[in-house]
C-alpha positions as MATLAB code, in Angstrom:
seq = 'XXXXXXXXXXXXXXXXXXXXXXXXXXXXXXXXXXXXXXXXXXXXXXXXXXXXXXXXXXXXXXXXXXXXXXXXXXXXXXXXXXXXXXXXXXXXXXXXXXXXXXXXXXXXXXXXXXXXXXXXXXXXXXXXXXXXXXXXXXXXXXXXXXXXXXXXXXXXXXXXXXXXXXXXXXXXXXXXXXXXXXXXXXXXXXXXXXXXXXXXXXXXXXXXXXXXXXXXXXXXXXXXXXXXXXXXXXXXXXXXXXXXXXXXXXXXXXXXXXXXXX';
ca = [
      -1.765  -28.331   21.910;
      -1.870  -27.367   18.162;
       1.838  -27.812   16.395;
       3.771  -25.235   14.452;
       4.430  -25.156   11.032;
       7.139  -23.006    9.595;
       7.789  -22.300    6.201;
      10.352  -19.982    5.526;
      10.756  -18.727    2.134;
      14.655  -17.270    1.724;
      14.465  -15.441   -1.625;
      17.735  -13.446   -3.305;
      16.683   -9.882   -1.421;
      14.457  -11.169    1.388;
      13.240  -14.084    3.411;
      10.344  -14.046    4.706;
       8.986  -16.739    7.773;
       5.493  -17.364    8.190;
       4.071  -19.596   11.016;
       0.708  -21.913   10.717;
      -0.793  -23.555   13.643;
      -2.644  -25.788   12.085;
      -5.664  -23.280   12.047;
      -4.639  -20.009   11.592;
      -1.567  -17.747   10.824;
       0.303  -16.804   13.850;
       3.516  -15.191   13.320;
       5.483  -13.515   10.489;
       8.192  -11.282    9.601;
      10.559  -10.428    6.975;
      14.256   -9.984    7.475;
      16.711   -8.807    4.256;
      19.096  -12.192    2.825;
      22.336  -10.326    2.888;
      25.133  -12.374    1.289;
      24.864  -15.256    3.533;
      21.453  -17.591    2.901;
      23.018  -19.269    5.580;
      23.200  -16.346    8.090;
      19.982  -15.833    7.360;
      18.033  -18.975    8.231;
      20.392  -18.511   11.918;
      18.334  -15.695   11.786;
      15.775  -16.413   11.885;
      15.876  -19.162   13.700;
      16.331  -16.731   16.596;
      14.233  -14.425   16.043;
      11.589  -17.042   15.617;
      12.536  -18.724   19.485;
      12.167  -14.668   20.752;
       9.075  -15.966   19.822;
       9.030  -18.710   21.958;
       8.902  -21.036   18.826;
      11.844  -23.517   19.285;
      12.483  -25.117   15.439;
      14.010  -28.469   17.370;
      10.986  -29.405   18.597;
       9.195  -32.018   17.909;
       6.088  -29.890   17.736;
       7.685  -28.293   14.971;
       7.495  -29.077   11.715;
       9.695  -26.182    8.910;
       9.284  -26.842    5.188;
      12.149  -24.202    3.685;
      12.165  -23.218    0.073;
      13.323  -20.467   -2.518;
      16.952  -19.440   -3.488;
      18.596  -20.286   -0.446;
      16.265  -23.043    0.943;
      19.362  -25.579    1.515;
      20.888  -23.250    3.646;
      18.269  -24.098    6.371;
      19.775  -26.758    7.573;
      17.092  -27.439   10.707;
      14.174  -27.749    8.237;
      12.766  -31.075    8.291;
      12.182  -30.319    4.019;
      12.805  -28.651    1.333;
      10.695  -27.712   -1.230;
      10.953  -25.804   -4.676;
       9.197  -22.408   -5.229;
       6.649  -22.814   -7.522;
       5.311  -25.730   -5.422;
       4.679  -23.668   -2.094;
       4.198  -20.364   -4.746;
       0.981  -21.785   -6.495;
      -0.424  -23.312   -2.578;
      -0.025  -19.885   -1.288;
      -0.789  -17.767   -4.157;
      -3.803  -20.297   -4.290;
      -4.551  -20.119   -0.397;
      -4.910  -16.249   -0.709;
      -7.353  -16.405   -3.712;
      -9.137  -18.932   -2.326;
      -9.235  -21.309   -5.128;
      -7.874  -21.483   -8.487;
      -5.996  -18.538  -10.446;
      -2.531  -17.983  -12.023;
      -0.292  -16.128   -9.493;
       1.794  -13.334  -10.802;
       5.060  -13.709   -8.072;
       7.650  -10.496   -9.199;
      10.534  -11.534   -7.056;
      14.342  -10.294   -6.924;
      15.607  -11.908   -9.118;
      13.404  -13.595  -11.030;
       9.287  -13.885  -12.144;
       6.890  -16.708  -11.833;
       3.445  -17.727  -13.243;
       2.374  -19.972  -12.478;
      -0.951  -21.611  -13.089;
      -3.208  -23.498  -10.403;
      -6.152  -25.648  -11.304;
      -8.192  -28.124   -9.399;
      -5.366  -27.147   -6.975;
      -2.315  -28.264   -8.189;
       0.178  -26.641  -10.314;
      -0.887  -27.580  -13.714;
       1.853  -25.108  -15.144;
       4.674  -22.433  -14.929;
       6.946  -20.360  -16.576;
      10.141  -18.505  -15.691;
      11.835  -15.625  -16.346;
      15.634  -16.182  -14.206;
      18.273  -15.559  -17.080;
      17.674  -11.461  -16.866;
      16.565   -9.158  -13.793;
      14.981   -7.006  -16.933;
      11.151   -7.603  -15.551;
      11.965   -7.971  -11.776;
      12.342   -6.311   -8.589;
      15.911   -6.239   -9.568;
      15.600   -3.797  -12.360;
      13.611   -1.426  -10.907;
      16.570   -1.040   -8.169;
      19.003   -0.539  -10.072;
      17.136    1.776  -11.796;
      16.453    3.193   -9.265;
      19.937    4.167   -7.479;
      21.285    5.037  -11.106;
      18.387    7.848  -10.585;
      19.179    8.516   -7.043;
      15.835    7.700   -5.460;
      14.715    4.619   -3.209;
      12.609    2.181   -5.196;
       9.255    4.493   -3.178;
      10.338    7.765   -4.172;
      10.798    6.203   -7.684;
       7.046    4.840   -7.530;
       5.992    8.124   -6.967;
       7.251    9.684   -9.261;
       6.508    7.258  -11.950;
       2.571    7.932  -11.031;
       3.254   11.282  -11.862;
       4.809   11.074  -15.289;
       4.500    9.823  -19.008;
       5.988    6.722  -19.443;
       9.522    7.238  -21.540;
       9.504    4.177  -23.545;
      12.778    1.701  -22.776;
      13.248   -0.276  -26.058;
      16.639   -1.834  -24.522;
      15.584   -6.313  -23.418;
      19.025   -6.067  -21.146;
      19.336   -4.390  -18.393;
      22.666   -3.332  -19.195;
      21.636   -1.365  -22.048;
      18.637   -0.464  -20.442;
      20.283    1.493  -17.749;
      22.496    2.974  -20.446;
      18.894    4.399  -21.748;
      17.768    5.952  -18.751;
      21.375    7.371  -18.736;
      21.060    9.392  -21.751;
      17.342   10.382  -20.970;
      18.993   11.763  -17.580;
      21.901   13.491  -19.762;
      19.340   14.674  -22.318;
      17.295   16.375  -19.274;
      14.374   14.508  -19.329;
      11.808   15.032  -16.410;
      11.827   12.714  -13.455;
       8.632   11.524  -13.259;
       8.677   10.715  -17.427;
      11.800    8.742  -16.926;
      10.259    6.638  -13.313;
       6.946    6.475  -15.390;
       9.328    4.419  -18.550;
      10.835    2.433  -15.909;
       8.127    1.311  -14.014;
       6.158    0.379  -17.682;
       9.000   -1.391  -19.059;
       8.690   -3.790  -15.750;
       5.034   -4.021  -16.378;
       5.111   -4.862  -20.025;
       7.366   -7.482  -19.358;
       5.330   -9.387  -16.723;
       2.408   -8.866  -18.883;
       4.018  -10.591  -21.765;
       5.168  -13.580  -19.804;
       2.028  -13.783  -17.962;
      -0.015  -13.132  -21.205;
       1.297  -17.100  -22.522;
      -0.952  -18.715  -19.738;
      -4.014  -19.329  -21.182;
      -6.498  -16.374  -19.941;
      -7.559  -17.539  -16.053;
     -10.738  -16.099  -14.279;
      -8.276  -14.679  -11.630;
      -4.736  -12.907  -11.499;
      -3.149  -12.425   -8.368;
       0.097  -10.189   -7.469;
       2.646  -11.561   -5.679;
       5.982  -10.906   -4.149;
       7.870   -7.842   -2.991;
       5.613   -5.221   -5.895;
       2.330   -6.767   -4.590;
       2.114   -4.365   -1.803;
       2.513   -1.574   -4.147;
      -1.059   -1.199   -6.050;
       0.378    1.471   -8.445;
       2.289   -1.192  -10.311;
      -1.199   -3.715   -9.660;
      -3.357   -1.395  -11.482;
      -0.412   -0.649  -14.336;
      -0.159   -4.532  -14.629;
      -3.631   -4.899  -14.831;
      -4.435   -2.161  -17.322;
      -1.657   -4.240  -19.724;
      -3.757   -7.087  -18.929;
      -7.002   -5.929  -19.787;
      -8.200   -7.892  -16.482;
      -8.333   -7.641  -12.856;
      -5.536   -8.841  -10.740;
      -5.931   -8.882   -7.306;
      -3.264   -8.716   -4.552;
      -3.716   -9.366   -0.481;
      -1.837   -7.669    2.244;
      -0.246  -11.462    2.602;
       0.964  -11.366   -0.967;
       4.503  -11.010   -0.610;
       4.655  -14.182    2.412;
       2.815  -16.737   -0.475;
       5.772  -19.035   -0.710;
       5.945  -19.369    3.237;
       2.932  -19.641    3.490;
       2.374  -21.731    0.759;
       5.814  -23.865    2.593;
       3.483  -23.686    5.966;
       0.687  -25.408    4.942;
       2.511  -28.039    2.994;
       4.191  -28.777    5.640;
       0.954  -28.823    7.763;
      -0.500  -31.133    4.898;
       2.539  -33.490    4.623;
       3.366  -33.601    8.599;
      -0.105  -34.144   10.382;
      -0.600  -37.229    8.588;
       2.441  -38.811   10.278;
       1.172  -40.903   14.107;
       1.589  -39.159   17.326;
       4.049  -40.452   19.437;
];
């Protein structure tokens, strides 16, 4: 009977859970983080139990990561986002790469060389250049995020010059008031985030492979715009949103599989 290795990545807006049995991924799901990471951790435990996975079993080992990792009181270990995203992103790319993880509250650029994290950069001081920025701007325009990207694909970007989210929002309000086309405003919002992410990524040595992870990795338009800005292919993966949870699960297997069996 295989053990279960669980990776839980509780971010600021979404909590990702993935179960690895030592050979393959056997379960994965996303829940909204909500206002309490502790409550989210309990909801994850309940959902795992409904799938027949007992986090308290001797055959189950859990590593938590992300913004709310310390709230997972049933975790056997906690690790940083950088370590887990590095492991998970490299696994998805099957080797060394630069991981661009655009999250709700921060953006991480992680270079993996010879299978380990060699260096990283993080934008966690301002929401500009993150998913939160897009969410705020979409709300201001009265659309959801998916609708914002649909509009953006049909528009010509209007420059947004402000580096601060508050001032950028004021720019968008002014553009709306001036009667600018919704499509062009939306395109400007997306391009603003793309530019900030690309600037952060370009501070690393030019890699052979970029992979986009996080919530925006499932958006082909964002990935395409980022690739154009960087002048290099940016790969995506259907499991890109689970990069942190995957890395945590794989690291759990690495760590606990070495322990002597009772």
